[in-house]
VEXVEXZA-641852 format. One line per 4 residues: for each residue z, y, x of N, C-alpha, C. Coordinates in steps of 0.2 Angstrom, whole numbers. Last residue first. Layout:
BEGIN
Z:Y:X:Z:Y:X:Z:Y:X  ...
//
This chain:
BEGIN
-638:-269:62:-643:-266:67:-647:-272:70  -637:-268:44:-636:-272:51:-641:-270:56  -634:-252:38:-638:-258:38:-637:-262:45  -624:-242:31:-624:-245:38:-628:-252:38
-625:-239:18:-626:-233:23:-626:-236:30  -622:-250:12:-629:-249:12:-630:-243:17  -608:-251:12:-612:-255:17:-619:-253:18  -598:-244:5:-604:-240:7:-608:-244:12
-588:-252:2:-591:-250:-4:-598:-246:-2  -582:-255:14:-584:-260:10:-589:-258:4  -578:-242:18:-584:-245:21:-587:-251:17  -568:-240:9:-574:-236:8:-580:-239:12
-559:-250:13:-562:-250:7:-568:-246:6  -557:-244:26:-559:-251:25:-562:-252:19  -551:-232:23:-557:-232:26:-561:-239:26  -539:-236:17:-543:-232:13:-550:-232:16
-533:-243:28:-534:-246:22:-540:-243:18  -532:-232:37:-536:-238:39:-538:-242:33  -524:-223:30:-531:-221:31:-535:-227:33  -512:-230:31:-515:-229:24:-522:-227:25
-510:-229:45:-511:-235:42:-514:-235:35  -509:-215:46:-514:-218:49:-515:-225:46  -497:-213:39:-503:-210:36:-509:-213:39  -488:-220:48:-489:-222:41:-495:-219:38
-490:-212:60:-491:-219:60:-493:-222:53  -486:-199:56:-493:-200:58:-495:-208:58  -473:-201:53:-477:-199:48:-485:-200:50  -468:-206:65:-467:-210:59:-472:-208:54
-470:-194:72:-473:-200:75:-473:-205:69  -463:-184:66:-471:-184:66:-474:-190:68  -451:-186:70:-452:-188:63:-460:-188:62  -449:-180:82:-451:-188:82:-453:-190:75
-444:-168:82:-452:-169:81:-454:-176:80  -432:-169:88:-433:-170:80:-440:-170:78  -434:-167:101:-433:-174:99:-434:-174:91  -447:-160:110:-442:-158:104:-441:-165:101
-455:-165:119:-451:-159:121:-445:-158:116  -461:-175:113:-460:-176:120:-455:-170:123  -465:-171:101:-458:-175:101:-456:-176:109  -477:-166:101:-472:-161:102:-465:-165:103
-485:-176:98:-484:-175:105:-478:-170:106  -487:-175:84:-482:-179:86:-480:-179:94  -500:-170:83:-494:-165:83:-488:-169:85  -507:-181:82:-508:-177:88:-502:-172:89
-503:-184:68:-503:-189:74:-503:-185:81  -507:-172:61:-500:-174:61:-499:-179:67  -521:-172:63:-516:-166:64:-509:-168:65  -525:-184:59:-526:-182:66:-521:-176:68
-522:-184:45:-519:-189:50:-519:-187:57  -531:-174:41:-524:-173:40:-520:-178:45  -543:-179:45:-541:-173:48:-533:-172:47  -544:-191:37:-543:-192:44:-541:-185:47
-546:-185:24:-540:-188:25:-539:-189:33  -559:-180:27:-554:-176:25:-547:-179:27  -566:-193:28:-566:-187:34:-560:-183:33  -564:-199:16:-562:-202:23:-561:-197:28
-571:-190:8:-564:-191:7:-561:-194:13  -585:-192:13:-581:-186:13:-574:-186:13  -588:-208:21:-588:-203:15:-584:-197:17  -600:-210:34:-593:-211:32:-593:-206:26
-612:-207:39:-612:-212:34:-605:-213:31  -609:-204:56:-613:-203:51:-613:-209:45  -592:-203:60:-598:-207:61:-602:-206:55  -580:-197:58:-586:-192:59:-592:-196:60
-570:-206:57:-572:-203:51:-579:-198:52  -569:-209:71:-572:-214:66:-574:-211:60  -562:-197:75:-568:-199:78:-572:-204:73  -550:-199:67:-554:-193:67:-561:-194:69
-545:-211:71:-546:-210:64:-551:-204:63  -543:-208:85:-547:-214:83:-550:-213:75  -533:-199:84:-540:-197:87:-545:-202:85  -523:-206:79:-525:-201:75:-532:-199:78
-521:-215:90:-523:-218:83:-526:-212:79  -516:-206:99:-523:-210:100:-525:-213:94  -504:-203:94:-509:-198:95:-516:-201:96  -498:-216:93:-499:-212:87:-504:-207:88
-497:-219:107:-501:-224:102:-503:-220:96  -489:-209:112:-496:-210:114:-500:-214:109  -477:-210:104:-480:-204:104:-488:-205:107  -475:-226:103:-474:-221:99:-479:-215:99
-478:-234:114:-479:-237:107:-478:-232:102  -476:-226:125:-482:-230:124:-483:-232:117  -463:-220:122:-469:-216:123:-475:-220:122  -455:-232:122:-455:-228:116:-461:-223:116
-457:-237:135:-459:-241:129:-460:-237:123  -452:-227:142:-459:-229:143:-461:-233:137  -438:-229:138:-442:-222:137:-449:-223:137  -436:-241:143:-436:-240:135:-439:-234:134
-436:-239:156:-441:-244:153:-441:-243:146  -426:-230:158:-433:-228:160:-438:-233:157  -415:-237:153:-417:-230:150:-424:-229:151  -414:-247:162:-415:-248:155:-418:-242:152
-411:-240:174:-418:-243:173:-419:-245:166  -399:-235:171:-404:-230:172:-411:-234:171  -391:-247:170:-392:-243:164:-398:-238:165  -400:-260:179:-395:-254:179:-396:-250:172
-402:-277:175:-405:-270:176:-399:-265:176  -399:-289:170:-399:-288:178:-402:-281:180  -399:-289:157:-393:-290:160:-393:-289:167  -413:-286:154:-407:-280:153:-401:-282:157
-424:-294:153:-421:-292:160:-415:-288:160  -428:-295:140:-426:-301:144:-423:-300:150  -430:-281:136:-425:-286:132:-423:-292:136  -439:-277:145:-432:-274:145:-427:-278:142
-450:-285:142:-447:-285:149:-440:-282:149  -453:-283:129:-451:-289:131:-447:-290:137  -456:-269:130:-450:-271:126:-448:-278:128  -467:-270:138:-461:-267:141:-455:-269:137
-475:-276:128:-474:-280:135:-468:-277:138  -476:-266:119:-473:-273:117:-471:-276:123  -483:-256:126:-476:-255:123:-472:-261:122  -495:-262:129:-490:-260:134:-483:-259:132
-500:-263:115:-498:-269:119:-494:-267:125  -501:-249:112:-496:-253:109:-494:-260:112  -511:-246:121:-504:-242:122:-499:-246:118  -522:-253:117:-519:-254:123:-512:-252:124
-524:-247:104:-522:-254:104:-519:-256:111  -528:-234:109:-522:-235:104:-520:-242:104  -539:-238:116:-534:-235:120:-527:-235:115  -548:-242:106:-546:-247:111:-540:-244:115
-549:-230:99:-546:-236:96:-544:-241:101  -555:-222:108:-549:-220:106:-545:-226:103  -568:-229:110:-563:-228:115:-556:-226:113  -573:-229:97:-571:-235:100:-566:-234:106
-574:-215:95:-569:-219:90:-568:-226:94  -584:-212:104:-577:-209:105:-572:-213:101  -594:-219:98:-592:-221:105:-585:-218:106  -596:-212:86:-594:-219:86:-591:-221:93
-599:-199:90:-593:-200:86:-591:-208:87  -611:-201:98:-605:-199:101:-599:-200:97  -618:-216:90:-619:-209:93:-612:-207:96  -625:-228:78:-622:-226:85:-623:-219:87
-627:-234:66:-625:-226:66:-623:-224:73  -627:-247:68:-633:-244:66:-633:-236:67  -613:-250:69:-618:-251:75:-624:-247:74  -603:-250:60:-607:-244:61:-612:-244:67
-598:-263:60:-601:-261:54:-606:-255:55  -592:-264:73:-598:-268:71:-602:-266:65  -582:-254:73:-588:-253:78:-594:-258:76  -575:-259:63:-578:-253:62:-584:-252:67
-571:-271:69:-575:-271:63:-578:-265:62  -563:-266:80:-569:-270:81:-574:-270:75  -553:-260:72:-557:-256:77:-563:-260:78  -547:-272:66:-550:-266:62:-555:-262:66
-543:-279:77:-548:-282:73:-551:-277:68  -533:-271:82:-539:-272:86:-545:-275:82  -524:-272:71:-527:-266:73:-534:-267:77  -521:-285:73:-524:-284:67:-528:-277:68
-514:-284:85:-520:-288:85:-524:-287:79  -503:-276:81:-509:-273:85:-515:-277:85  -496:-286:75:-498:-280:71:-504:-277:75  -493:-295:85:-497:-297:80:-500:-291:76
-485:-286:93:-491:-289:96:-496:-291:90  -475:-284:85:-479:-278:86:-485:-280:89  -469:-296:85:-472:-294:78:-476:-288:80  -464:-296:98:-469:-301:96:-473:-299:89
-454:-286:97:-460:-286:101:-466:-290:100  -445:-292:88:-449:-286:86:-455:-285:90  -441:-303:95:-445:-304:89:-449:-298:87  -435:-297:106:-441:-301:107:-445:-302:101
-424:-291:99:-429:-287:103:-435:-291:104  -417:-302:94:-420:-297:89:-425:-293:93  -414:-308:106:-418:-312:101:-421:-307:97  -405:-299:112:-411:-301:115:-416:-304:111
-393:-293:109:-398:-294:104:-405:-295:107  -384:-291:120:-382:-294:114:-387:-296:109  -393:-284:128:-390:-290:130:-388:-294:124  -395:-272:120:-401:-277:122:-398:-284:124
-383:-266:120:-386:-269:113:-391:-274:115  -381:-263:133:-376:-268:130:-379:-271:123  -391:-254:135:-391:-260:139:-386:-265:135  -387:-244:127:-393:-247:125:-393:-254:129
-375:-240:133:-375:-242:126:-381:-246:124  -379:-236:145:-374:-241:145:-374:-244:138  -388:-225:143:-391:-231:145:-386:-237:144  -385:-217:127:-383:-218:134:-386:-225:136
-398:-211:116:-391:-213:117:-391:-215:125  -411:-208:112:-407:-203:115:-400:-205:117  -417:-219:105:-419:-217:111:-415:-212:115  -404:-227:96:-409:-223:96:-411:-221:103
-401:-245:95:-399:-238:97:-405:-234:97  -403:-255:80:-405:-254:87:-403:-247:89  -389:-261:71:-395:-257:71:-397:-255:79  -382:-277:75:-381:-270:73:-388:-266:74
-386:-289:78:-379:-289:76:-378:-282:73  -402:-296:72:-398:-291:76:-391:-291:73  -410:-304:65:-408:-307:71:-403:-302:75  -414:-295:55:-411:-301:53:-408:-305:59
-422:-286:62:-415:-284:60:-411:-290:58  -435:-292:61:-431:-292:68:-424:-290:67  -438:-290:47:-437:-297:50:-433:-297:57  -438:-277:46:-433:-281:42:-432:-288:45
-448:-273:55:-441:-270:56:-436:-275:52  -459:-279:50:-457:-281:57:-449:-279:57  -465:-275:39:-460:-280:38:-457:-282:45  -474:-265:44:-469:-263:39:-464:-268:38
-483:-273:52:-478:-267:55:-473:-266:50  -489:-281:43:-485:-284:48:-480:-279:51  -496:-271:35:-491:-276:32:-486:-279:37  -505:-265:44:-500:-261:40:-494:-266:38
-513:-275:49:-510:-270:53:-504:-267:50  -518:-281:37:-513:-285:41:-509:-280:46  -526:-271:32:-520:-273:28:-515:-277:33  -536:-270:43:-532:-264:40:-525:-266:37
-540:-283:44:-537:-279:50:-533:-274:47  -546:-285:31:-540:-289:34:-537:-286:39  -556:-275:31:-551:-276:26:-545:-280:28  -564:-279:42:-561:-272:42:-555:-272:37
-568:-292:39:-563:-291:45:-560:-284:45  -576:-289:27:-569:-293:27:-565:-292:33  -588:-284:28:-582:-279:27:-576:-283:28  -597:-294:29:-597:-289:35:-590:-285:34
-596:-299:17:-593:-303:22:-592:-298:28  -604:-291:9:-597:-290:9:-593:-294:14  -617:-296:13:-615:-289:15:-608:-288:15  -617:-308:6:-617:-308:14:-615:-301:16
-616:-304:-7:-611:-307:-4:-611:-307:3  -629:-297:-8:-623:-293:-9:-617:-297:-6  -637:-308:-6:-637:-302:-1:-631:-298:-2  -634:-316:-17:-633:-318:-10:-633:-313:-5
-638:-307:-27:-631:-309:-27:-629:-312:-20  -652:-307:-24:-648:-301:-24:-640:-302:-23  -655:-320:-26:-656:-317:-19:-652:-311:-19  -652:-322:-39:-649:-326:-34:-649:-323:-27
-662:-314:-45:-655:-312:-46:-651:-316:-41  -674:-321:-41:-673:-314:-39:-665:-312:-39
//
């Protein structure tokens, strides 16, 4: 009897492994990506509000650093995709509007980061043949897709996922904080200094993913296999 209970508990915990790995991998790869890519750069990457000539010159000189950063972003978002998929799989028995909205927002957040990484690879590889205006346009699109849009969608994913029946109250409360800051980062489209909300929303969202993954692992009985 005891072996049956242990085996059942072990099998149940296996269901939570993708969520735990996805949440941890997403955060860790993103956090180390800056340090790794900067090792290949001759100087810090220019801010989005600098001139096109300066941005173009930096990209030409630091094509490798730009490519490394983009590849690491793809690795990071692959872990996010794993986490979103794991949440969807674990909560299948609690299907409803919240779960469906969570899957939609999570998928959109993953897609926006992939678009951003692809744009980064393009502008970094083609910078020498592009005009400064074209570089600015591509880099702006890259910044919006991987920054403002991604973080806002990420916040909506956390909010919707936290409303899935069976999620713990602390996860729901934390998700509200994440969503307010993440969606609030849309103000950065009009106010440059509001871009601090992008970083805050992103980091809090990563912490929420880890918190939610641990909570799901502890509350698997709330989500029996469908």
